[in-house]
Structures are given as structure tokens and as C-alpha cells.
MARVO-236377 format. One line per 3 residues: number of its first residue (from 1); their letters; for each residue z negated, x negated, y negated of N, C-alpha, C. Coordinates in Angstrom, 3 decimals. Atoms other than C-alpha are relative to their C-alpha. Layout:
! MARVO-236377
NUM	A	Z,X,Y,Z,X,Y,Z,X,Y; ...
! end
This chain:
! MARVO-236377
1	MPP	-1.233,0.541,0.801,22.250,-6.769,-9.943,-0.478,-2.040,-0.271; 0.446,1.656,0.430,22.866,-10.833,-10.822,-0.386,-0.215,-1.262; 0.880,0.033,1.196,20.701,-12.129,-13.612,1.066,-0.198,-0.843
4	VSR	-0.926,0.026,0.799,24.086,-12.896,-15.411,0.593,1.603,-0.484; -0.385,-1.237,0.034,25.190,-9.060,-14.988,-1.143,0.406,-0.772; 1.079,-0.231,0.520,21.546,-8.179,-16.117,-0.147,-0.289,-1.560
7	LLA	0.008,0.559,1.410,21.816,-9.909,-19.220,0.981,0.641,-0.838; -1.197,-0.649,0.444,25.361,-8.727,-20.185,-0.538,1.566,-0.142; 0.533,-0.895,0.101,24.159,-5.406,-19.652,-1.101,0.714,-0.702
10	AVA	1.189,-0.178,0.983,20.888,-5.413,-21.258,0.684,0.013,-1.764; -0.717,0.492,1.420,23.050,-6.940,-24.673,0.555,1.149,-0.207; -0.718,-0.827,0.235,25.406,-4.051,-24.581,-0.969,1.428,-0.042
13	TLA	0.831,-1.094,-0.065,22.781,-1.233,-23.342,-1.080,-0.013,-1.255; 1.182,-0.143,0.772,20.102,-2.082,-25.852,1.013,0.047,-1.342; -0.541,-0.571,1.486,22.607,-2.070,-28.981,0.605,1.451,0.442
16	LIA	-0.212,-1.619,0.226,23.347,1.514,-27.706,-1.256,0.522,-0.651; 1.398,-0.710,0.012,19.689,2.087,-27.564,-0.471,-0.223,-1.769; 0.220,0.165,1.067,19.030,0.568,-30.920,0.887,0.873,-1.324
19	AAC	-1.123,-0.948,1.023,21.974,2.646,-32.812,-0.804,1.457,0.306; 0.706,-1.448,-0.108,20.706,5.897,-31.121,-1.481,0.076,-0.440; 1.346,-0.448,0.612,17.195,5.544,-32.091,0.182,-0.247,-1.528
22	AGQ	0.033,0.201,1.388,18.344,4.307,-35.710,0.566,1.835,-0.280; -0.556,-1.137,0.594,20.315,7.671,-35.725,-0.731,1.275,0.192; 1.320,-0.717,-0.252,17.393,9.771,-34.376,-0.961,0.067,-1.267
25	QKT	0.588,-0.183,1.253,15.542,8.882,-37.132,0.154,0.301,-0.909; -0.910,-0.419,1.151,18.074,9.463,-39.744,-0.123,1.858,0.285; -0.049,-1.133,-0.258,17.930,12.780,-37.997,-1.174,0.666,-0.505
28	ADN	1.230,-0.587,0.315,14.522,13.344,-38.440,-0.430,0.001,-1.432; 0.040,-0.349,1.604,14.538,12.932,-42.340,1.075,0.649,-0.442; -1.347,-0.911,0.519,17.845,14.839,-42.545,0.229,0.771,0.895
31	QQA	0.053,-0.602,-1.446,17.434,17.567,-40.078,1.241,0.903,-0.195; -1.187,-0.860,-0.297,21.068,19.059,-40.794,0.774,-0.890,0.987; -0.729,0.948,-0.645,22.473,15.998,-39.127,-0.378,0.017,1.586
34	SST	0.287,0.068,-1.558,22.592,15.920,-34.889,0.263,-1.193,0.505; -0.055,1.721,-0.393,22.047,12.274,-33.627,0.549,-0.331,1.157; -0.439,0.139,-1.409,22.529,12.673,-30.034,1.461,0.605,0.652
37	IEE	-0.896,-0.123,-0.300,25.521,12.458,-28.228,0.501,1.714,0.679; 0.181,-1.593,-0.646,24.625,16.034,-26.294,-0.021,0.845,-0.943; 0.318,-0.977,1.120,23.637,17.683,-29.739,1.153,0.313,-0.776
40	VPH	-1.087,-0.275,1.291,26.930,17.135,-31.654,0.496,1.035,0.151; -0.652,-1.883,-0.560,28.275,20.845,-32.031,1.698,-0.820,-0.491; -1.614,-0.154,0.205,32.096,21.338,-31.870,0.213,0.049,-1.580
43	EGG	-0.750,0.471,1.468,33.957,19.910,-35.101,1.239,0.473,-0.081; -1.397,-0.088,-0.256,37.189,20.556,-33.854,0.895,-0.062,-1.524; -0.664,-0.439,0.901,39.437,21.766,-36.650,-0.293,0.725,-1.208
46	DTG	0.468,-0.867,0.924,37.363,23.511,-39.182,-0.472,-0.869,-0.969; 0.226,0.908,1.435,36.840,20.401,-41.767,0.831,0.172,-0.633; -1.197,-0.351,1.026,39.885,21.140,-43.342,0.565,-1.305,-0.453
49	AAP	-0.593,1.260,0.958,40.284,17.701,-45.014,0.764,-1.061,0.919; -0.645,1.117,-0.603,41.361,14.817,-42.487,0.067,-0.175,1.275; -0.284,0.037,-1.497,42.124,15.713,-38.956,1.246,-1.077,0.295
52	TAD	-0.980,0.997,-0.270,45.299,13.949,-39.446,0.086,-1.408,-1.043; 0.559,1.295,1.149,43.750,11.129,-41.774,0.044,-1.025,1.210; 0.267,1.482,-1.047,43.982,7.531,-40.193,-1.475,-0.040,-0.045
55	PAA	1.611,0.378,0.280,40.049,7.167,-39.436,-0.310,-1.405,-0.378; 0.267,1.685,0.516,40.357,3.473,-39.887,-0.104,-0.353,-1.324; -0.321,0.384,1.092,41.248,3.758,-43.286,-1.460,-0.128,-0.589
58	AFV	1.225,-0.217,0.686,37.437,4.341,-44.269,-0.838,-1.265,0.311; 1.026,0.968,-0.767,36.161,1.366,-41.992,-0.211,-1.327,-0.964; 0.455,1.157,0.397,34.633,-1.880,-43.471,0.070,-0.909,0.734
61	QVD	-0.552,1.069,-0.722,35.474,-5.179,-42.622,-1.759,-0.549,0.191; 1.555,0.710,-0.215,31.907,-6.739,-41.031,0.602,-1.370,0.625; 0.141,1.574,-0.530,32.029,-10.694,-41.212,-1.207,-0.432,0.492
64	AQE	1.354,0.371,-0.989,29.749,-11.745,-38.438,-0.393,-1.710,-0.519; 0.116,1.829,0.063,27.966,-15.496,-39.205,0.235,-0.499,1.221; -0.615,0.678,-1.249,28.874,-16.160,-35.645,1.436,-0.044,0.263
67	GFS	-1.318,0.501,0.030,32.307,-16.726,-36.252,1.050,1.510,0.490; -0.712,-1.165,-0.397,34.166,-13.249,-35.921,-0.143,1.065,-1.130; 0.106,-1.097,0.841,34.889,-10.133,-37.951,0.650,1.140,0.626
70	VKM	-0.356,-1.242,-0.784,35.362,-6.683,-36.857,0.441,1.092,-0.919; 0.138,-0.905,1.049,36.014,-3.473,-38.737,-0.553,1.316,0.598; 0.871,-0.822,-0.617,33.415,-0.630,-38.401,-0.140,1.444,-0.909
73	PSK	0.055,-1.022,0.952,32.814,2.935,-39.990,-0.781,-0.444,-1.449; 0.924,0.300,0.737,30.039,1.570,-41.792,-0.850,-1.367,0.362; 0.803,1.465,-0.704,27.769,-1.522,-41.892,-1.133,0.143,0.887
76	PQE	0.875,-0.325,-1.201,25.850,-1.878,-38.812,-1.221,-0.576,-0.123; 1.169,0.806,0.008,22.413,-2.924,-37.975,0.276,-1.153,0.893; 0.009,0.737,-0.488,21.932,-6.052,-36.733,-1.235,-0.741,0.873
79	QRQ	0.911,0.449,-0.874,19.927,-7.928,-33.811,0.179,-1.278,0.495; -0.640,1.545,-0.603,19.757,-11.345,-32.548,-1.435,-0.201,0.767; 1.037,0.330,-0.872,17.530,-12.796,-29.417,0.800,-1.386,0.717
82	KVT	-0.144,1.061,-1.120,17.300,-15.863,-27.484,-0.391,0.407,1.323; 0.326,-0.264,-1.509,16.947,-15.660,-23.664,0.062,-1.324,0.849; 0.110,1.139,-0.869,16.072,-18.451,-21.202,0.348,0.126,1.118
85	IPA	-0.433,-0.341,-1.420,17.574,-18.585,-17.899,0.018,-1.308,0.796; 0.618,1.185,-0.719,16.989,-21.555,-15.504,1.407,-1.062,-0.533; -1.217,0.820,0.128,20.504,-23.109,-16.393,-0.213,-0.410,-1.759
88	GEV	0.276,0.088,1.218,19.262,-23.156,-20.247,-0.120,1.661,-0.887; 0.428,-1.200,0.447,19.071,-20.630,-23.009,1.384,0.838,-0.519; -1.198,-0.951,0.137,21.411,-17.790,-23.863,-0.170,0.777,-1.497
91	ATA	0.492,-0.665,1.237,21.788,-16.722,-27.702,0.893,1.312,0.236; -0.645,-1.222,0.011,22.499,-12.895,-27.982,0.048,0.509,-1.554; 0.233,-0.694,1.090,23.550,-11.015,-31.000,0.725,1.482,0.008
94	AYS	-0.802,-1.324,0.236,24.614,-7.302,-31.687,0.221,0.716,-1.252; -0.364,-0.652,1.278,26.082,-5.331,-34.403,0.255,1.467,0.186; -0.478,-1.459,-0.399,26.063,-1.449,-33.753,-0.677,0.784,-1.380
97	LQT	-0.119,-1.254,0.754,25.965,2.043,-35.698,0.214,1.300,0.915; -0.278,-1.342,-0.333,25.746,5.530,-35.194,0.560,0.873,-1.045; -0.282,-0.796,1.112,27.807,7.896,-37.334,-0.452,1.374,0.014
100	PEG	0.683,-1.060,-0.177,26.856,11.171,-38.462,0.265,1.052,1.111; -0.343,-0.765,-1.438,29.143,12.748,-35.539,-0.889,-0.315,0.959; 0.580,0.562,-1.198,26.976,10.995,-33.017,0.811,-1.087,0.791
103	VIY	-0.725,0.899,-0.590,29.573,8.371,-32.261,-0.698,-1.576,-0.037; 0.809,1.316,0.147,27.857,4.898,-31.504,1.024,-0.939,0.428; -0.860,0.962,0.091,29.944,1.953,-32.281,-0.803,-1.601,0.423
106	SVS	0.770,1.444,-0.201,28.722,-1.660,-30.830,0.872,-1.061,0.153; -0.389,1.422,-0.408,29.710,-5.618,-30.778,-0.765,-0.830,0.017; 1.211,0.631,-0.858,27.512,-7.761,-28.855,0.736,-1.206,0.240
109	IAD	-0.362,1.091,-0.344,27.777,-11.296,-27.907,-0.876,-0.781,0.716; 1.045,1.114,-0.626,25.998,-13.929,-25.394,0.731,-1.010,0.052; -0.483,1.363,0.243,26.529,-17.314,-25.938,-0.931,-0.624,1.424
112	YPE	0.701,0.499,-1.411,26.037,-19.164,-22.173,0.130,-1.447,-0.725; -0.123,1.719,-0.539,25.402,-23.068,-21.536,1.458,-0.073,0.344; -1.503,0.281,-0.672,28.931,-24.272,-20.971,-0.076,-0.177,1.258
115	KVV	0.121,0.162,-1.419,27.921,-25.380,-17.600,-0.037,1.156,0.854; 0.326,-1.174,-1.051,27.025,-21.870,-16.496,1.508,0.893,-0.086; -1.494,-0.712,-0.128,30.824,-20.675,-17.730,1.018,-0.973,0.828
118	AAR	-0.855,0.925,-1.131,32.272,-23.836,-16.055,0.154,0.514,1.496; 0.528,-0.643,-1.498,30.814,-22.696,-12.842,0.949,1.110,0.489; -0.639,-1.314,-0.671,32.832,-19.549,-12.449,0.921,0.085,-0.564
121	PPE	-1.544,-0.789,0.775,36.334,-18.179,-13.114,-0.365,1.250,-1.176; 0.353,-1.086,1.283,36.450,-15.929,-16.356,0.008,1.430,0.583; 0.115,-1.788,-0.597,37.174,-12.734,-14.046,-1.510,0.147,0.395
124	AFL	1.293,-0.513,-0.644,33.657,-13.125,-12.515,-0.971,0.474,-1.677; 0.641,-0.443,1.045,32.214,-12.797,-16.205,0.387,1.380,-0.391; -0.552,-1.187,0.184,34.497,-10.123,-17.263,-0.463,1.331,0.862
127	NEG	0.664,-1.304,-0.929,33.714,-8.146,-13.965,-1.532,0.213,-0.202; 1.906,-0.369,0.518,29.842,-8.392,-14.790,-0.093,0.744,-1.024; 0.353,-0.892,1.193,30.134,-7.182,-18.108,0.236,1.241,0.052
130	RDG	-0.338,-1.335,-0.442,31.837,-4.403,-17.028,-0.512,0.936,1.090; 1.158,-0.551,-0.801,29.599,-3.677,-13.905,-1.276,0.139,-0.837; 1.448,-0.108,0.085,26.468,-4.541,-15.446,-0.234,1.042,-1.227
133	LTN	-0.094,-1.078,0.899,27.452,-1.621,-18.583,0.039,0.957,1.093; -0.461,-1.080,-1.289,28.792,0.830,-15.563,-1.429,0.139,0.380; 1.509,-0.481,-1.002,25.415,0.519,-13.662,-0.587,0.179,-1.139
136	QLK	1.287,-0.677,0.431,23.122,0.827,-16.547,0.258,0.983,-0.652; -0.058,-1.191,0.499,24.807,3.972,-17.876,0.270,1.136,1.343; -0.006,-0.792,-1.277,25.332,5.170,-13.973,1.157,0.732,-0.209
139	GTV	-1.354,-0.711,0.260,28.941,5.788,-14.844,1.016,-0.434,0.928; -0.937,0.472,-0.915,32.122,5.358,-13.335,1.296,-0.728,-0.962; -0.733,1.203,0.834,35.219,2.925,-14.585,1.532,1.043,0.460
142	SNE	-1.561,-0.583,0.085,38.892,4.344,-15.272,0.719,-0.830,-1.027; -0.942,0.865,1.163,41.882,3.173,-17.540,-0.291,-1.565,-0.066; 0.230,1.591,0.243,41.096,-0.601,-16.580,1.368,-0.383,-0.203
145	QEI	-1.173,0.760,0.313,43.546,-3.159,-18.017,-0.617,-1.715,-0.528; 0.442,1.238,0.130,43.711,-6.965,-18.276,0.525,-0.201,-1.454; -0.675,-0.085,1.318,44.112,-7.671,-22.127,-0.231,-1.700,-0.044
148	TID	0.610,1.738,0.536,43.690,-11.392,-24.232,-0.205,0.327,-1.605; 0.220,0.067,1.411,42.509,-12.293,-27.491,0.395,-1.517,-0.449; -0.505,1.095,0.337,44.122,-15.383,-29.344,-0.036,-0.613,1.307
151	GYP	-0.170,0.635,-1.168,45.061,-16.167,-25.648,-1.169,-0.282,0.810; 0.943,-0.338,-0.878,41.558,-15.665,-24.207,0.091,1.145,0.866; -0.204,-1.285,-1.200,41.049,-13.304,-21.036,-1.138,0.972,-0.502
154	GKS	0.611,-1.301,-0.057,39.656,-9.804,-21.395,-0.001,1.105,1.026; -0.065,-0.973,-0.723,39.436,-6.678,-19.945,-0.426,1.314,-0.741; 0.633,-1.042,0.093,39.387,-3.236,-21.113,-0.062,1.175,0.820
157	YTV	0.298,-0.960,-1.230,38.188,-0.100,-19.525,-0.853,1.186,-0.764; 0.663,-1.328,0.390,36.790,3.472,-19.872,-1.233,0.010,1.156; 1.142,-0.454,-0.702,33.259,4.525,-18.391,-0.429,1.234,-0.199
160	SSP	0.413,-1.417,0.243,32.462,8.139,-18.096,-1.413,-0.068,0.694; 1.350,-0.401,-0.207,28.675,8.750,-17.678,-0.418,1.434,-0.396; 0.819,-1.309,0.388,26.001,11.598,-17.921,-0.165,-0.177,-1.805
163	NGE	0.472,0.273,1.380,25.309,10.227,-21.419,1.296,-0.117,-0.989; -1.064,0.238,0.702,28.992,10.151,-22.638,0.967,-0.613,0.460; -1.005,0.785,-0.380,32.168,8.530,-22.478,0.135,-1.245,-0.756
166	VKA	-0.253,1.469,0.686,32.500,4.584,-23.329,1.300,-0.551,0.285; -1.088,0.912,-0.250,35.516,2.944,-24.099,-0.320,-1.281,-0.620; 0.951,1.065,0.240,34.698,-0.693,-23.906,1.167,-1.164,0.274
169	RNY	-0.829,0.885,-0.288,36.148,-4.270,-23.992,-0.373,-0.983,0.118; 0.702,1.665,0.133,35.044,-7.950,-22.874,0.951,-0.953,-0.083; -1.182,1.234,0.148,36.459,-10.884,-24.063,-0.783,-1.549,0.569
172	LVG	0.800,1.432,0.219,35.135,-14.417,-22.966,1.236,-1.133,-0.638; -0.499,0.797,1.245,36.025,-16.973,-25.718,-0.883,-1.427,0.541; 1.206,1.072,-0.649,34.683,-20.447,-24.287,-1.145,0.344,0.790
175	PRL	1.414,-0.502,-0.668,31.218,-19.882,-23.381,-0.672,1.287,-0.537; 0.628,-1.381,0.794,30.834,-16.528,-25.292,0.606,1.149,0.593; -0.547,-1.201,-0.734,31.109,-13.183,-23.691,-0.099,1.069,-1.101
178	YTM	-0.204,-1.039,0.749,32.222,-10.300,-26.389,-0.236,1.123,1.045; 0.026,-0.994,-0.692,31.193,-6.800,-25.193,0.082,0.895,-1.366; -0.182,-1.024,1.106,32.850,-4.111,-27.757,0.087,1.364,0.732
181	LVL	-0.263,-1.334,-0.577,32.355,-0.166,-27.104,-0.414,1.017,-1.136; 0.137,-1.142,0.898,32.324,3.153,-28.547,-0.390,0.689,1.024; 0.847,-0.973,-0.945,30.014,5.810,-26.804,0.115,1.324,-0.853
184	YNP	-0.247,-1.378,0.602,30.840,9.468,-27.577,0.058,1.440,0.641; 0.008,-0.955,-0.870,30.870,12.796,-26.568,1.676,0.567,0.088; -1.355,-0.544,-0.190,34.213,13.709,-24.816,0.540,1.167,-0.684
187	SIG	-0.555,-1.149,0.431,34.278,17.153,-26.006,0.310,-0.021,-1.095; -0.300,0.025,1.443,34.530,15.976,-29.691,1.112,-1.435,-0.235; -0.766,1.530,0.427,36.182,12.288,-29.335,-0.380,-0.777,-0.776
190	APG	0.473,0.989,0.952,35.927,9.319,-30.997,1.528,-0.331,-1.022; -1.114,0.019,0.379,39.388,9.146,-33.212,-0.052,-1.581,-0.775; -0.061,1.422,0.187,38.187,5.560,-34.733,0.193,-0.758,0.998
193	ADA	0.093,0.540,-1.088,37.711,4.175,-31.157,0.877,-1.348,-0.071; -0.854,1.098,0.063,40.977,2.205,-30.844,-0.076,-1.003,-1.236; -0.262,0.872,1.113,41.188,0.963,-34.539,-1.131,-0.700,0.106
196	FLG	1.092,0.984,-0.045,37.438,-0.674,-33.942,0.317,-0.918,1.150; -0.135,1.067,-1.179,38.256,-1.913,-30.600,1.241,-0.891,-0.009; -1.140,0.811,0.720,41.712,-3.514,-31.869,-0.394,-0.951,-1.258
199	SLA	0.423,0.879,0.806,40.241,-5.271,-34.614,-1.057,-1.543,-0.165; 0.769,0.951,-0.416,38.237,-7.988,-33.228,0.724,-1.013,-0.577; -0.737,1.117,0.328,39.328,-11.321,-34.977,-0.755,-0.984,-0.014
202	LVN	0.892,1.531,-0.396,37.868,-14.874,-34.024,0.423,-0.839,-1.007; -0.164,0.979,0.944,36.980,-17.246,-36.699,-0.162,-1.581,0.622; 0.766,1.385,-0.844,37.194,-20.902,-35.552,-0.367,-0.012,1.549
205	PPP	0.605,-0.028,-1.180,37.009,-20.211,-31.664,0.132,-1.072,0.660; -0.014,1.388,-0.513,36.179,-22.979,-29.678,1.128,-0.050,1.407; -0.901,0.221,-1.124,38.475,-24.405,-26.774,-0.217,0.842,1.024
208	PVE	0.600,-0.445,-1.353,38.572,-22.626,-23.258,-0.787,-1.216,0.638; 0.504,0.392,-0.567,36.013,-23.777,-21.340,0.413,-0.997,1.454; -0.372,1.067,-1.362,36.842,-27.149,-18.477,-0.620,0.559,0.880
211	RAG	0.399,-0.462,-1.059,36.525,-25.663,-15.034,0.553,-1.475,1.158; -0.335,1.039,-1.090,36.331,-28.349,-12.092,1.022,0.438,1.021; -0.964,-0.676,-1.037,38.059,-25.919,-9.666,0.228,1.512,-0.060
214	AGG	-0.206,-1.520,-0.165,39.609,-22.427,-9.020,-1.356,0.425,1.110; 0.747,-0.599,-1.316,36.766,-20.273,-7.408,0.541,1.294,-0.020; -0.085,-1.618,-0.177,36.472,-16.663,-6.381,0.098,0.954,-0.943
217	ADG	-0.638,-0.796,1.411,37.563,-14.099,-8.899,-1.705,0.756,0.046; 1.067,-0.727,0.156,34.029,-12.642,-8.355,-1.262,-0.995,0.200; 1.230,1.038,-0.018,31.610,-15.944,-8.381,-0.098,-0.395,0.979
220	GVG	0.159,0.602,-1.009,32.309,-17.361,-5.319,-0.343,-1.673,0.117; 0.098,1.358,0.301,31.707,-20.711,-6.578,-1.833,0.020,-0.444; 0.798,0.012,0.472,28.631,-21.686,-7.720,-0.591,0.582,-1.649
223	DGG	0.285,-0.595,1.760,26.867,-20.165,-11.252,-0.946,-0.797,-0.730; 0.497,0.933,1.227,25.561,-23.067,-13.236,-1.855,0.092,0.146; 1.555,0.129,0.058,21.690,-22.850,-11.914,-0.514,1.645,-0.452
226	IEG	0.425,-1.258,0.172,21.583,-19.062,-12.207,-0.160,0.821,1.291; 0.361,-0.660,-1.444,21.399,-17.962,-8.595,-1.213,0.795,0.243; 1.214,-0.911,-0.199,19.268,-15.463,-7.314,-0.759,0.937,-1.264
229	DAG	0.682,-0.752,1.256,16.795,-13.334,-9.346,-0.769,-0.783,-1.049; 0.381,1.272,1.099,16.569,-15.827,-12.458,-1.289,0.479,-0.918; 1.277,-0.442,1.029,13.879,-13.486,-14.136,0.868,0.216,-1.369
232	VDT	-0.161,-0.483,1.480,16.203,-12.310,-16.995,-0.287,1.539,0.211; 0.689,-0.772,0.325,14.830,-9.431,-17.739,0.907,1.164,-0.791; -0.936,-0.652,1.275,17.219,-6.465,-19.042,-0.959,0.795,-1.338
235	GAV	1.104,-0.470,1.338,14.036,-5.028,-21.500,-0.311,-1.301,-0.656; 0.409,1.260,1.182,13.808,-8.767,-23.128,1.077,0.020,-0.720; -1.074,0.632,0.784,17.196,-8.700,-24.757,-0.203,1.390,-0.953
238	DAG	0.292,-0.918,1.023,16.787,-7.098,-28.254,1.689,0.291,-0.557; -1.172,0.074,0.645,20.127,-6.043,-29.904,-0.373,0.217,-1.471; 0.270,0.409,1.191,20.436,-6.824,-33.558,1.128,-0.001,-0.971
241	VAP	-1.572,0.040,0.914,22.704,-7.409,-36.887,-0.413,-1.554,-0.770; -0.075,1.463,0.998,23.720,-10.546,-39.036,0.576,0.150,-1.217; -0.857,-0.119,1.596,24.761,-11.503,-42.634,1.563,-0.157,0.118
244	DAG	-1.607,0.127,0.161,28.260,-11.459,-43.689,0.476,-1.301,-0.130; -0.738,1.629,0.439,30.555,-14.554,-43.652,1.121,-0.210,1.191; -1.307,0.180,-0.749,33.975,-15.687,-42.180,1.100,0.432,-0.402
247	TRR	-1.212,-0.416,0.289,37.288,-15.043,-42.509,0.965,0.588,1.172; -0.399,-0.564,-0.831,39.708,-13.343,-40.117,0.938,-0.489,0.717; -0.955,0.451,-0.701,42.190,-14.248,-37.445,0.884,0.846,0.755
250	RRG	-0.422,-0.986,-1.017,44.457,-12.621,-34.837,-0.890,1.266,0.436; 0.238,-0.955,-0.760,43.870,-9.215,-33.546,0.005,-0.245,1.853; -0.460,0.129,-1.421,43.121,-8.848,-29.829,1.184,0.790,0.344
253	TR	-1.085,-1.181,-0.627,45.981,-7.067,-27.722,-0.904,0.945,0.825; 0.831,-0.634,-0.601,45.334,-4.140,-25.954,0.656,0.043,1.251
! end
């Protein structure tokens, strides 16, 4: 896997791992809850209260210091890390949580040096975000669509894997790649997934990165000094959380 793909996969996947570990710890302390995707019992229609209620009604707004906001079921865990690649430094941040029903919500970012993004078409980053996550989860892609947020390009897709089903979105906003995902047991579902995925709002986003010329959609142009195996190890990137700040702007389209 190319180093950019490995980095993107690491950010997204470690956000999942961080949330799952947090959920498992909660379960150890509170033995009634079931924390893993596989163990969640069928909760179908016996709760009586809110099958028809809007699941997003109880969501809270998370204002990230990195310049975006999103709505999630509760306050997420945050992690940040900086990763060095030959072309410079990539700053990452991830906001993730696991609900009592075992559904994992995560939004993560990777801020690349502009020269890395300028050397490749947006589609290359979006495809690598999709492929990196799919490969890490050993899954298959379906329901893929091109989307936008505030005019910036994005990709929406579903990944079916042995660990559950994932609804995901990637956006390339200037030199930043966003990865949003919801991991859940398909037999139970995640009623709040679409509300979460559609809630991303950018705060003072940068202008699009200037590109010298058009390249092949999958990185046929040079990749800004990150060719070959640049030593970006998926195990080197941690998921994490940030203080609250910022205001909201337009939501992404589906």
C-alpha cells in the first residue's frame, strides 16, 4: 500500500480501535452493556420508546479546534499526532466514540504539506482514503458516490467487512483529508449514521490547493516526495480528541 494510503488507513482504523477499546473498558466496569460489534444483542422493537424518534435529536455538537464542527451521540474521545514523511510533516487528529449499542462514530483529519496535495489530483486522495480503510478492514465497497462540501470534492461509500458494516465519507478540503465513518452491526443498524455523516460543517476553510497540471486520477503524477515505501507505519498514528471551539458553516451534500 502506498505510504499516503497507509497513513489514511491508520488514522481511520486507529480511531476505530481507540473507540472500541474505550467501549470494552466501560463494559468491564459495567457488565450489563455489550461493547463489541459482534456481541450486541438484537434490540429490534422491544425498547418501546423511540424507534420512530429522530436519533439525531439527542446528538451534541462537537466544535473542533482544528476548524470544523460535527454532531455526535455524545462527547467523543480525542487524539492527535504528527507523522513525518519525506515531504514534511502530517498532523492528524481523530474524534471517536462508541455508543452503548456498540456503534462506533469517528471523524479524523490528516493535514498534508501543500506540495504533496498539489502534486496529485483530488481523486487520488479520495480513492486512497477509501482503499486504505477498505484494505485495513478486509472489506468490500458498495454504494459509492461523488459528493461535495462547500464546493470541495468528496466521496461517500459503504464498506462491508467481517468486523461489521461501515458507512464512510472522505473530503479533501485544501491540504486536509477528512475521514468520517460509522461502524455497526448490520443486523442492528445505526439509525444516526446519516445524521452524523451529513453534519460536518467547515469553519473558515482554506482555498483549494493550486495544482500545476492535471494528472491521472489515481496518482499518475509525482506525489510530492512520498513515492515508494516512505516508512509511514500504520501503527505509528494514534487516534485522539480536541478541545471545543469554532462556529458552523454549511453541511456536506450526500
